[in-house]
C-alpha positions, 0 to 999 in steps of 0.5 A: 044098211042091210046086215051081212052073215058073219063067218067063224071060220077063220082067225087068219091076220087076226090077233087074240086075246092071250089069257088063262085061267086065274089062280084061285080056280085052278085045279090043274096047269096054267094053260093059256088060252086064246079068244078070238070074238069075231062077233057081238050084237046085243046079248050075243057074242061068238066066236075061236076059242083056243087052250092047252091043256088044264082043269079049272074051277067055271061059275056062270052067272046066271044070267049067261049060258054057252053054247060050244062046239069043239073042233079039235081037242077035247074037253071035260066038263066035271058038274054035280051029275058027273063028268061029261067028255065032249070031242071033236065034231060034238057041242054042249052048252054050259047053262046059266048057273053052272057051277064046275070044273072046265078040263081041257084033256088034249088042246082043244079049239072050239067055236063058242056063242055066249048069250046074255039072258038077262 
């Protein structure tokens, strides 16, 4: 079997997984989140994620990291070194062990790639 390239470009016809930040982690709002996981192989998963405005605490395990690229909207990551805004056309990495807050400033849609590193 020949592996094929997986396009992470459309969610047409695919049902997302709906969720919200856990109540005990919410700082403001109760945003609805939608996740379309379009690829999973070994330690990596990738897809598209969309979320309404809100803010919540995040804790990444020591063995997990995320690369993401914002397609539309704006997010702010609050961490020990301060806050970073990321908007359309920009990407970022949430490193293993990161603890902070994820804030959606304007409804966001982004590509995501999770990698488990051990």
